[in-house]
mmCIF file as gemmi writes it, N, C-alpha and C atoms, coordinates in Angstrom:
data_model
loop_
_atom_site.group_PDB
_atom_site.id
_atom_site.type_symbol
_atom_site.label_atom_id
_atom_site.label_alt_id
_atom_site.label_comp_id
_atom_site.label_asym_id
_atom_site.label_entity_id
_atom_site.label_seq_id
_atom_site.pdbx_PDB_ins_code
_atom_site.Cartn_x
_atom_site.Cartn_y
_atom_site.Cartn_z
_atom_site.occupancy
_atom_site.B_iso_or_equiv
_atom_site.pdbx_formal_charge
_atom_site.auth_seq_id
_atom_site.auth_asym_id
_atom_site.pdbx_PDB_model_num
ATOM 1 N N . MET Axp A 1 ? -18.55 -55.612 -55.387 1 0 ? 1 A 1
ATOM 2 C CA . MET Axp A 1 ? -17.543 -56.639 -55.4 1 0 ? 1 A 1
ATOM 3 C C . MET Axp A 1 ? -18.127 -57.917 -54.825 1 0 ? 1 A 1
ATOM 4 N N . LEU Axp A 2 ? -17.817 -59.038 -55.436 1 0 ? 2 A 1
ATOM 5 C CA . LEU Axp A 2 ? -18.273 -60.347 -54.983 1 0 ? 2 A 1
ATOM 6 C C . LEU Axp A 2 ? -17.054 -61.186 -54.655 1 0 ? 2 A 1
ATOM 7 N N . VAL Axp A 3 ? -17.017 -61.7 -53.439 1 0 ? 3 A 1
ATOM 8 C CA . VAL Axp A 3 ? -15.959 -62.615 -53.038 1 0 ? 3 A 1
ATOM 9 C C . VAL Axp A 3 ? -16.611 -63.972 -52.846 1 0 ? 3 A 1
ATOM 10 N N . ARG Axp A 4 ? -16.116 -64.985 -53.529 1 0 ? 4 A 1
ATOM 11 C CA . ARG Axp A 4 ? -16.692 -66.326 -53.418 1 0 ? 4 A 1
ATOM 12 C C . ARG Axp A 4 ? -15.581 -67.316 -53.148 1 0 ? 4 A 1
ATOM 13 N N . ARG Axp A 5 ? -15.839 -68.195 -52.196 1 0 ? 5 A 1
ATOM 14 C CA . ARG Axp A 5 ? -14.86 -69.229 -51.916 1 0 ? 5 A 1
ATOM 15 C C . ARG Axp A 5 ? -15.576 -70.467 -51.414 1 0 ? 5 A 1
ATOM 16 N N . THR Axp A 6 ? -15.122 -71.624 -51.861 1 0 ? 6 A 1
ATOM 17 C CA . THR Axp A 6 ? -15.615 -72.887 -51.332 1 0 ? 6 A 1
ATOM 18 C C . THR Axp A 6 ? -14.601 -73.38 -50.322 1 0 ? 6 A 1
ATOM 19 N N . ILE Axp A 7 ? -15.097 -73.744 -49.137 1 0 ? 7 A 1
ATOM 20 C CA . ILE Axp A 7 ? -14.199 -74.23 -48.097 1 0 ? 7 A 1
ATOM 21 C C . ILE Axp A 7 ? -14.535 -75.685 -47.79 1 0 ? 7 A 1
ATOM 22 N N . PHE Axp A 8 ? -13.536 -76.423 -47.375 1 0 ? 8 A 1
ATOM 23 C CA . PHE Axp A 8 ? -13.716 -77.803 -46.961 1 0 ? 8 A 1
ATOM 24 C C . PHE Axp A 8 ? -13.702 -77.807 -45.445 1 0 ? 8 A 1
ATOM 25 N N . ILE Axp A 9 ? -14.761 -78.323 -44.814 1 0 ? 9 A 1
ATOM 26 C CA . ILE Axp A 9 ? -14.873 -78.324 -43.365 1 0 ? 9 A 1
ATOM 27 C C . ILE Axp A 9 ? -14.095 -79.517 -42.825 1 0 ? 9 A 1
ATOM 28 N N . LYS Axp A 10 ? -13.086 -79.226 -42.005 1 0 ? 10 A 1
ATOM 29 C CA . LYS Axp A 10 ? -12.212 -80.254 -41.455 1 0 ? 10 A 1
ATOM 30 C C . LYS Axp A 10 ? -13.008 -81.26 -40.63 1 0 ? 10 A 1
ATOM 31 N N . ASN Axp A 11 ? -12.603 -82.501 -40.699 1 0 ? 11 A 1
ATOM 32 C CA . ASN Axp A 11 ? -13.151 -83.602 -39.904 1 0 ? 11 A 1
ATOM 33 C C . ASN Axp A 11 ? -14.613 -83.921 -40.209 1 0 ? 11 A 1
ATOM 34 N N . ARG Axp A 12 ? -15.21 -83.292 -41.211 1 0 ? 12 A 1
ATOM 35 C CA . ARG Axp A 12 ? -16.611 -83.585 -41.505 1 0 ? 12 A 1
ATOM 36 C C . ARG Axp A 12 ? -16.799 -84.027 -42.952 1 0 ? 12 A 1
ATOM 37 N N . GLY Axp A 13 ? -15.848 -83.729 -43.806 1 0 ? 13 A 1
ATOM 38 C CA . GLY Axp A 13 ? -15.927 -84.18 -45.183 1 0 ? 13 A 1
ATOM 39 C C . GLY Axp A 13 ? -16.927 -83.437 -46.037 1 0 ? 13 A 1
ATOM 40 N N . ASP Axp A 14 ? -17.444 -82.294 -45.565 1 0 ? 14 A 1
ATOM 41 C CA . ASP Axp A 14 ? -18.373 -81.543 -46.404 1 0 ? 14 A 1
ATOM 42 C C . ASP Axp A 14 ? -17.761 -80.201 -46.782 1 0 ? 14 A 1
ATOM 43 N N . SER Axp A 15 ? -18.373 -79.553 -47.754 1 0 ? 15 A 1
ATOM 44 C CA . SER Axp A 15 ? -17.872 -78.262 -48.188 1 0 ? 15 A 1
ATOM 45 C C . SER Axp A 15 ? -19.025 -77.269 -48.235 1 0 ? 15 A 1
ATOM 46 N N . LYS Axp A 16 ? -18.671 -76.023 -48.066 1 0 ? 16 A 1
ATOM 47 C CA . LYS Axp A 16 ? -19.642 -74.942 -48.121 1 0 ? 16 A 1
ATOM 48 C C . LYS Axp A 16 ? -19.055 -73.834 -48.981 1 0 ? 16 A 1
ATOM 49 N N . THR Axp A 17 ? -19.943 -73.134 -49.68 1 0 ? 17 A 1
ATOM 50 C CA . THR Axp A 17 ? -19.517 -71.989 -50.469 1 0 ? 17 A 1
ATOM 51 C C . THR Axp A 17 ? -19.983 -70.735 -49.76 1 0 ? 17 A 1
ATOM 52 N N . ILE Axp A 18 ? -19.061 -69.802 -49.62 1 0 ? 18 A 1
ATOM 53 C CA . ILE Axp A 18 ? -19.352 -68.519 -48.975 1 0 ? 18 A 1
ATOM 54 C C . ILE Axp A 18 ? -19.231 -67.43 -50.024 1 0 ? 18 A 1
ATOM 55 N N . GLU Axp A 19 ? -20.276 -66.644 -50.188 1 0 ? 19 A 1
ATOM 56 C CA . GLU Axp A 19 ? -20.248 -65.491 -51.09 1 0 ? 19 A 1
ATOM 57 C C . GLU Axp A 19 ? -20.502 -64.238 -50.265 1 0 ? 19 A 1
ATOM 58 N N . VAL Axp A 20 ? -19.684 -63.228 -50.491 1 0 ? 20 A 1
ATOM 59 C CA . VAL Axp A 20 ? -19.854 -61.939 -49.818 1 0 ? 20 A 1
ATOM 60 C C . VAL Axp A 20 ? -20.107 -60.895 -50.887 1 0 ? 20 A 1
ATOM 61 N N . ARG Axp A 21 ? -21.278 -60.24 -50.82 1 0 ? 21 A 1
ATOM 62 C CA . ARG Axp A 21 ? -21.615 -59.169 -51.758 1 0 ? 21 A 1
ATOM 63 C C . ARG Axp A 21 ? -21.721 -57.859 -51.003 1 0 ? 21 A 1
ATOM 64 N N . LYS Axp A 22 ? -21.144 -56.848 -51.569 1 0 ? 22 A 1
ATOM 65 C CA . LYS Axp A 22 ? -21.155 -55.517 -50.981 1 0 ? 22 A 1
ATOM 66 C C . LYS Axp A 22 ? -22.401 -54.768 -51.421 1 0 ? 22 A 1
ATOM 67 N N . LYS Axp A 23 ? -23.205 -54.317 -50.437 1 0 ? 23 A 1
ATOM 68 C CA . LYS Axp A 23 ? -24.379 -53.503 -50.741 1 0 ? 23 A 1
ATOM 69 C C . LYS Axp A 23 ? -23.99 -52.022 -50.783 1 0 ? 23 A 1
ATOM 70 N N . ASN Axp A 24 ? -23.208 -51.611 -49.806 1 0 ? 24 A 1
ATOM 71 C CA . ASN Axp A 24 ? -22.635 -50.255 -49.758 1 0 ? 24 A 1
ATOM 72 C C . ASN Axp A 24 ? -21.37 -50.339 -48.91 1 0 ? 24 A 1
ATOM 73 N N . SER Axp A 25 ? -20.804 -49.208 -48.525 1 0 ? 25 A 1
ATOM 74 C CA . SER Axp A 25 ? -19.502 -49.245 -47.851 1 0 ? 25 A 1
ATOM 75 C C . SER Axp A 25 ? -19.518 -49.924 -46.492 1 0 ? 25 A 1
ATOM 76 N N . GLN Axp A 26 ? -20.718 -50.094 -45.904 1 0 ? 26 A 1
ATOM 77 C CA . GLN Axp A 26 ? -20.776 -50.712 -44.584 1 0 ? 26 A 1
ATOM 78 C C . GLN Axp A 26 ? -21.727 -51.904 -44.481 1 0 ? 26 A 1
ATOM 79 N N . GLU Axp A 27 ? -22.449 -52.215 -45.539 1 0 ? 27 A 1
ATOM 80 C CA . GLU Axp A 27 ? -23.412 -53.316 -45.499 1 0 ? 27 A 1
ATOM 81 C C . GLU Axp A 27 ? -23.07 -54.378 -46.538 1 0 ? 27 A 1
ATOM 82 N N . PHE Axp A 28 ? -23.176 -55.624 -46.103 1 0 ? 28 A 1
ATOM 83 C CA . PHE Axp A 28 ? -22.818 -56.756 -46.947 1 0 ? 28 A 1
ATOM 84 C C . PHE Axp A 28 ? -23.866 -57.848 -46.794 1 0 ? 28 A 1
ATOM 85 N N . VAL Axp A 29 ? -24.01 -58.667 -47.831 1 0 ? 29 A 1
ATOM 86 C CA . VAL Axp A 29 ? -24.865 -59.845 -47.767 1 0 ? 29 A 1
ATOM 87 C C . VAL Axp A 29 ? -23.949 -61.052 -47.943 1 0 ? 29 A 1
ATOM 88 N N . VAL Axp A 30 ? -24.022 -61.971 -46.976 1 0 ? 30 A 1
ATOM 89 C CA . VAL Axp A 30 ? -23.22 -63.185 -47.03 1 0 ? 30 A 1
ATOM 90 C C . VAL Axp A 30 ? -24.164 -64.355 -47.293 1 0 ? 30 A 1
ATOM 91 N N . THR Axp A 31 ? -23.862 -65.128 -48.335 1 0 ? 31 A 1
ATOM 92 C CA . THR Axp A 31 ? -24.64 -66.316 -48.665 1 0 ? 31 A 1
ATOM 93 C C . THR Axp A 31 ? -23.766 -67.534 -48.416 1 0 ? 31 A 1
ATOM 94 N N . VAL Axp A 32 ? -24.291 -68.459 -47.618 1 0 ? 32 A 1
ATOM 95 C CA . VAL Axp A 32 ? -23.594 -69.72 -47.338 1 0 ? 32 A 1
ATOM 96 C C . VAL Axp A 32 ? -24.415 -70.837 -47.97 1 0 ? 32 A 1
ATOM 97 N N . SER Axp A 33 ? -23.777 -71.593 -48.867 1 0 ? 33 A 1
ATOM 98 C CA . SER Axp A 33 ? -24.466 -72.682 -49.568 1 0 ? 33 A 1
ATOM 99 C C . SER Axp A 33 ? -23.769 -74.003 -49.275 1 0 ? 33 A 1
ATOM 100 N N . GLU Axp A 34 ? -24.594 -75.035 -49.065 1 0 ? 34 A 1
ATOM 101 C CA . GLU Axp A 34 ? -24.085 -76.389 -48.868 1 0 ? 34 A 1
ATOM 102 C C . GLU Axp A 34 ? -25.123 -77.34 -49.431 1 0 ? 34 A 1
ATOM 103 N N . LYS Axp A 35 ? -24.714 -78.142 -50.401 1 0 ? 35 A 1
ATOM 104 C CA . LYS Axp A 35 ? -25.632 -79.07 -51.061 1 0 ? 35 A 1
ATOM 105 C C . LYS Axp A 35 ? -26.889 -78.319 -51.49 1 0 ? 35 A 1
ATOM 106 N N . GLU Axp A 36 ? -28.035 -78.628 -50.903 1 0 ? 36 A 1
ATOM 107 C CA . GLU Axp A 36 ? -29.287 -77.97 -51.286 1 0 ? 36 A 1
ATOM 108 C C . GLU Axp A 36 ? -29.722 -76.901 -50.292 1 0 ? 36 A 1
ATOM 109 N N . THR Axp A 37 ? -28.874 -76.576 -49.329 1 0 ? 37 A 1
ATOM 110 C CA . THR Axp A 37 ? -29.201 -75.599 -48.3 1 0 ? 37 A 1
ATOM 111 C C . THR Axp A 37 ? -28.493 -74.279 -48.596 1 0 ? 37 A 1
ATOM 112 N N . ARG Axp A 38 ? -29.222 -73.185 -48.384 1 0 ? 38 A 1
ATOM 113 C CA . ARG Axp A 38 ? -28.654 -71.855 -48.624 1 0 ? 38 A 1
ATOM 114 C C . ARG Axp A 38 ? -29.185 -70.905 -47.549 1 0 ? 38 A 1
ATOM 115 N N . THR Axp A 39 ? -28.282 -70.157 -46.916 1 0 ? 39 A 1
ATOM 116 C CA . THR Axp A 39 ? -28.704 -69.146 -45.947 1 0 ? 39 A 1
ATOM 117 C C . THR Axp A 39 ? -28.089 -67.812 -46.331 1 0 ? 39 A 1
ATOM 118 N N . GLU Axp A 40 ? -28.799 -66.732 -46.018 1 0 ? 40 A 1
ATOM 119 C CA . GLU Axp A 40 ? -28.291 -65.372 -46.252 1 0 ? 40 A 1
ATOM 120 C C . GLU Axp A 40 ? -28.199 -64.643 -44.929 1 0 ? 40 A 1
ATOM 121 N N . HIS Axp A 41 ? -27.142 -63.854 -44.807 1 0 ? 41 A 1
ATOM 122 C CA . HIS Axp A 41 ? -26.875 -63.127 -43.574 1 0 ? 41 A 1
ATOM 123 C C . HIS Axp A 41 ? -26.518 -61.687 -43.936 1 0 ? 41 A 1
ATOM 124 N N . ASN Axp A 42 ? -27.154 -60.738 -43.278 1 0 ? 42 A 1
ATOM 125 C CA . ASN Axp A 42 ? -26.82 -59.325 -43.463 1 0 ? 42 A 1
ATOM 126 C C . ASN Axp A 42 ? -25.773 -58.94 -42.434 1 0 ? 42 A 1
ATOM 127 N N . VAL Axp A 43 ? -24.7 -58.331 -42.91 1 0 ? 43 A 1
ATOM 128 C CA . VAL Axp A 43 ? -23.587 -57.952 -42.047 1 0 ? 43 A 1
ATOM 129 C C . VAL Axp A 43 ? -23.351 -56.458 -42.197 1 0 ? 43 A 1
ATOM 130 N N . THR Axp A 44 ? -23.246 -55.774 -41.071 1 0 ? 44 A 1
ATOM 131 C CA . THR Axp A 44 ? -22.889 -54.354 -41.06 1 0 ? 44 A 1
ATOM 132 C C . THR Axp A 44 ? -21.514 -54.24 -40.41 1 0 ? 44 A 1
ATOM 133 N N . PHE Axp A 45 ? -20.61 -53.528 -41.073 1 0 ? 45 A 1
ATOM 134 C CA . PHE Axp A 45 ? -19.232 -53.433 -40.605 1 0 ? 45 A 1
ATOM 135 C C . PHE Axp A 45 ? -18.764 -51.993 -40.8 1 0 ? 45 A 1
ATOM 136 N N . ASP Axp A 46 ? -18.561 -51.275 -39.695 1 0 ? 46 A 1
ATOM 137 C CA . ASP Axp A 46 ? -18.18 -49.87 -39.854 1 0 ? 46 A 1
ATOM 138 C C . ASP Axp A 46 ? -16.674 -49.716 -40.065 1 0 ? 46 A 1
ATOM 139 N N . ASP Axp A 47 ? -16.287 -48.57 -40.575 1 0 ? 47 A 1
ATOM 140 C CA . ASP Axp A 47 ? -14.896 -48.323 -40.946 1 0 ? 47 A 1
ATOM 141 C C . ASP Axp A 47 ? -13.941 -48.375 -39.764 1 0 ? 47 A 1
ATOM 142 N N . GLY Axp A 48 ? -14.382 -47.9 -38.588 1 0 ? 48 A 1
ATOM 143 C CA . GLY Axp A 48 ? -13.52 -47.902 -37.404 1 0 ? 48 A 1
ATOM 144 C C . GLY Axp A 48 ? -13.151 -49.318 -36.984 1 0 ? 48 A 1
ATOM 145 N N . ASP Axp A 49 ? -14.141 -50.196 -36.924 1 0 ? 49 A 1
ATOM 146 C CA . ASP Axp A 49 ? -13.865 -51.589 -36.565 1 0 ? 49 A 1
ATOM 147 C C . ASP Axp A 49 ? -12.979 -52.253 -37.617 1 0 ? 49 A 1
ATOM 148 N N . TYR Axp A 50 ? -13.277 -51.986 -38.874 1 0 ? 50 A 1
ATOM 149 C CA . TYR Axp A 50 ? -12.477 -52.555 -39.96 1 0 ? 50 A 1
ATOM 150 C C . TYR Axp A 50 ? -11.002 -52.171 -39.806 1 0 ? 50 A 1
ATOM 151 N N . GLU Axp A 51 ? -10.731 -50.911 -39.554 1 0 ? 51 A 1
ATOM 152 C CA . GLU Axp A 51 ? -9.345 -50.449 -39.382 1 0 ? 51 A 1
ATOM 153 C C . GLU Axp A 51 ? -8.696 -51.086 -38.158 1 0 ? 51 A 1
ATOM 154 N N . ASN Axp A 52 ? -9.442 -51.2 -37.054 1 0 ? 52 A 1
ATOM 155 C CA . ASN Axp A 52 ? -8.898 -51.824 -35.844 1 0 ? 52 A 1
ATOM 156 C C . ASN Axp A 52 ? -8.516 -53.278 -36.075 1 0 ? 52 A 1
ATOM 157 N N . PHE Axp A 53 ? -9.344 -54.005 -36.817 1 0 ? 53 A 1
ATOM 158 C CA . PHE Axp A 53 ? -9.089 -55.425 -37.045 1 0 ? 53 A 1
ATOM 159 C C . PHE Axp A 53 ? -8.011 -55.676 -38.091 1 0 ? 53 A 1
ATOM 160 N N . THR Axp A 54 ? -7.941 -54.847 -39.113 1 0 ? 54 A 1
ATOM 161 C CA . THR Axp A 54 ? -7.081 -55.183 -40.259 1 0 ? 54 A 1
ATOM 162 C C . THR Axp A 54 ? -5.972 -54.185 -40.567 1 0 ? 54 A 1
ATOM 163 N N . GLU Axp A 55 ? -6.066 -52.983 -40.036 1 0 ? 55 A 1
ATOM 164 C CA . GLU Axp A 55 ? -5.139 -51.904 -40.398 1 0 ? 55 A 1
ATOM 165 C C . GLU Axp A 55 ? -5.117 -51.702 -41.909 1 0 ? 55 A 1
ATOM 166 N N . GLY Axp A 56 ? -6.239 -52.033 -42.57 1 0 ? 56 A 1
ATOM 167 C CA . GLY Axp A 56 ? -6.358 -51.843 -44.013 1 0 ? 56 A 1
ATOM 168 C C . GLY Axp A 56 ? -5.609 -52.849 -44.856 1 0 ? 56 A 1
ATOM 169 N N . LYS Axp A 57 ? -5.133 -53.955 -44.251 1 0 ? 57 A 1
ATOM 170 C CA . LYS Axp A 57 ? -4.31 -54.919 -44.982 1 0 ? 57 A 1
ATOM 171 C C . LYS Axp A 57 ? -5.109 -55.856 -45.874 1 0 ? 57 A 1
ATOM 172 N N . ILE Axp A 58 ? -6.396 -56.059 -45.57 1 0 ? 58 A 1
ATOM 173 C CA . ILE Axp A 58 ? -7.267 -56.861 -46.434 1 0 ? 58 A 1
ATOM 174 C C . ILE Axp A 58 ? -8.58 -56.108 -46.587 1 0 ? 58 A 1
ATOM 175 N N . THR Axp A 59 ? -9.375 -56.488 -47.551 1 0 ? 59 A 1
ATOM 176 C CA . THR Axp A 59 ? -10.652 -55.81 -47.779 1 0 ? 59 A 1
ATOM 177 C C . THR Axp A 59 ? -11.675 -56.227 -46.718 1 0 ? 59 A 1
ATOM 178 N N . LYS Axp A 60 ? -12.72 -55.432 -46.587 1 0 ? 60 A 1
ATOM 179 C CA . LYS Axp A 60 ? -13.81 -55.795 -45.682 1 0 ? 60 A 1
ATOM 180 C C . LYS Axp A 60 ? -14.415 -57.127 -46.108 1 0 ? 60 A 1
ATOM 181 N N . GLU Axp A 61 ? -14.594 -57.321 -47.411 1 0 ? 61 A 1
ATOM 182 C CA . GLU Axp A 61 ? -15.168 -58.559 -47.917 1 0 ? 61 A 1
ATOM 183 C C . GLU Axp A 61 ? -14.329 -59.769 -47.513 1 0 ? 61 A 1
ATOM 184 N N . GLU Axp A 62 ? -13.018 -59.647 -47.622 1 0 ? 62 A 1
ATOM 185 C CA . GLU Axp A 62 ? -12.137 -60.752 -47.261 1 0 ? 62 A 1
ATOM 186 C C . GLU Axp A 62 ? -12.196 -61.027 -45.759 1 0 ? 62 A 1
ATOM 187 N N . LEU Axp A 63 ? -12.25 -59.999 -44.948 1 0 ? 63 A 1
ATOM 188 C CA . LEU Axp A 63 ? -12.351 -60.177 -43.497 1 0 ? 63 A 1
ATOM 189 C C . LEU Axp A 63 ? -13.659 -60.871 -43.12 1 0 ? 63 A 1
ATOM 190 N N . ILE Axp A 64 ? -14.746 -60.468 -43.743 1 0 ? 64 A 1
ATOM 191 C CA . ILE Axp A 64 ? -16.04 -61.096 -43.471 1 0 ? 64 A 1
ATOM 192 C C . ILE Axp A 64 ? -16.013 -62.553 -43.901 1 0 ? 64 A 1
ATOM 193 N N . LYS Axp A 65 ? -15.467 -62.844 -45.073 1 0 ? 65 A 1
ATOM 194 C CA . LYS Axp A 65 ? -15.376 -64.22 -45.566 1 0 ? 65 A 1
ATOM 195 C C . LYS Axp A 65 ? -14.55 -65.071 -44.612 1 0 ? 65 A 1
ATOM 196 N N . ARG Axp A 66 ? -13.408 -64.568 -44.179 1 0 ? 66 A 1
ATOM 197 C CA . ARG Axp A 66 ? -12.556 -65.313 -43.245 1 0 ? 66 A 1
ATOM 198 C C . ARG Axp A 66 ? -13.262 -65.532 -41.908 1 0 ? 66 A 1
ATOM 199 N N . SER Axp A 67 ? -14.037 -64.558 -41.483 1 0 ? 67 A 1
ATOM 200 C CA . SER Axp A 67 ? -14.785 -64.694 -40.225 1 0 ? 67 A 1
ATOM 201 C C . SER Axp A 67 ? -15.819 -65.807 -40.331 1 0 ? 67 A 1
ATOM 202 N N . PHE Axp A 68 ? -16.527 -65.865 -41.463 1 0 ? 68 A 1
ATOM 203 C CA . PHE Axp A 68 ? -17.499 -66.932 -41.667 1 0 ? 68 A 1
ATOM 204 C C . PHE Axp A 68 ? -16.806 -68.291 -41.761 1 0 ? 68 A 1
ATOM 205 N N . GLU Axp A 69 ? -15.66 -68.353 -42.427 1 0 ? 69 A 1
ATOM 206 C CA . GLU Axp A 69 ? -14.904 -69.604 -42.487 1 0 ? 69 A 1
ATOM 207 C C . GLU Axp A 69 ? -14.557 -70.077 -41.08 1 0 ? 69 A 1
ATOM 208 N N . PHE Axp A 70 ? -14.071 -69.175 -40.261 1 0 ? 70 A 1
ATOM 209 C CA . PHE Axp A 70 ? -13.7 -69.486 -38.881 1 0 ? 70 A 1
ATOM 210 C C . PHE Axp A 70 ? -14.893 -70.069 -38.128 1 0 ? 70 A 1
ATOM 211 N N . LEU Axp A 71 ? -16.034 -69.413 -38.231 1 0 ? 71 A 1
ATOM 212 C CA . LEU Axp A 71 ? -17.231 -69.872 -37.519 1 0 ? 71 A 1
ATOM 213 C C . LEU Axp A 71 ? -17.741 -71.211 -38.046 1 0 ? 71 A 1
ATOM 214 N N . LEU Axp A 72 ? -17.762 -71.371 -39.358 1 0 ? 72 A 1
ATOM 215 C CA . LEU Axp A 72 ? -18.27 -72.61 -39.942 1 0 ? 72 A 1
ATOM 216 C C . LEU Axp A 72 ? -17.397 -73.813 -39.604 1 0 ? 72 A 1
ATOM 217 N N . GLU Axp A 73 ? -16.088 -73.609 -39.532 1 0 ? 73 A 1
ATOM 218 C CA . GLU Axp A 73 ? -15.191 -74.706 -39.184 1 0 ? 73 A 1
ATOM 219 C C . GLU Axp A 73 ? -15.402 -75.166 -37.749 1 0 ? 73 A 1
ATOM 220 N N . ARG Axp A 74 ? -15.961 -74.3 -36.909 1 0 ? 74 A 1
ATOM 221 C CA . ARG Axp A 74 ? -16.173 -74.626 -35.502 1 0 ? 74 A 1
ATOM 222 C C . ARG Axp A 74 ? -17.63 -74.959 -35.172 1 0 ? 74 A 1
ATOM 223 N N . GLU Axp A 75 ? -18.485 -74.888 -36.174 1 0 ? 75 A 1
ATOM 224 C CA . GLU Axp A 75 ? -19.897 -75.197 -35.987 1 0 ? 75 A 1
ATOM 225 C C . GLU Axp A 75 ? -20.054 -76.692 -35.736 1 0 ? 75 A 1
ATOM 226 N N . PRO Axp A 76 ? -20.857 -77.077 -34.741 1 0 ? 76 A 1
ATOM 227 C CA . PRO Axp A 76 ? -21.054 -78.506 -34.482 1 0 ? 76 A 1
ATOM 228 C C . PRO Axp A 76 ? -21.639 -79.22 -35.696 1 0 ? 76 A 1
ATOM 229 N N . ASP Axp A 77 ? -21.221 -80.463 -35.898 1 0 ? 77 A 1
ATOM 230 C CA . ASP Axp A 77 ? -21.733 -81.287 -36.995 1 0 ? 77 A 1
ATOM 231 C C . ASP Axp A 77 ? -23.237 -81.491 -36.81 1 0 ? 77 A 1
ATOM 232 N N . GLY Axp A 78 ? -23.993 -81.338 -37.895 1 0 ? 78 A 1
ATOM 233 C CA . GLY Axp A 78 ? -25.429 -81.532 -37.821 1 0 ? 78 A 1
ATOM 234 C C . GLY Axp A 78 ? -26.169 -80.365 -37.206 1 0 ? 78 A 1
ATOM 235 N N . ASN Axp A 79 ? -25.545 -79.215 -37.148 1 0 ? 79 A 1
ATOM 236 C CA . ASN Axp A 79 ? -26.194 -78.034 -36.565 1 0 ? 79 A 1
ATOM 237 C C . ASN Axp A 79 ? -27.296 -77.553 -37.498 1 0 ? 79 A 1
ATOM 238 N N . ASN Axp A 80 ? -28.533 -77.687 -37.086 1 0 ? 80 A 1
ATOM 239 C CA . ASN Axp A 80 ? -29.673 -77.226 -37.872 1 0 ? 80 A 1
ATOM 240 C C . ASN Axp A 80 ? -30.314 -76.052 -37.171 1 0 ? 80 A 1
ATOM 241 N N . ARG Axp A 81 ? -30.44 -74.957 -37.865 1 0 ? 81 A 1
ATOM 242 C CA . ARG Axp A 81 ? -31.038 -73.763 -37.288 1 0 ? 81 A 1
ATOM 243 C C . ARG Axp A 81 ? -32.339 -73.486 -38.001 1 0 ? 81 A 1
ATOM 244 N N . ASP Axp A 82 ? -33.388 -73.342 -37.241 1 0 ? 82 A 1
ATOM 245 C CA . ASP Axp A 82 ? -34.671 -72.943 -37.796 1 0 ? 82 A 1
ATOM 246 C C . ASP Axp A 82 ? -34.795 -71.456 -37.655 1 0 ? 82 A 1
ATOM 247 N N . GLU Axp A 83 ? -34.799 -70.758 -38.777 1 0 ? 83 A 1
ATOM 248 C CA . GLU Axp A 83 ? -34.901 -69.29 -38.736 1 0 ? 83 A 1
ATOM 249 C C . GLU Axp A 83 ? -36.157 -68.848 -39.387 1 0 ? 83 A 1
């Protein structure tokens, strides 16, 4: 399953696209794209934590996407990470 959403970052005027791809039931790859920049993040999410956070009301992919949205909206402007 692929979940893709473009978000508009408040107070900064830029947008980022978040894609969540499921590798297996507990591993996901999240791709964040903005203009010409793209980062990939491996996320592991076990079933117990998923149930505690959501009670099964949304998919793991949706929870991960919302979590990235939350973090990106709070990321300082001009945050450059060398990885």
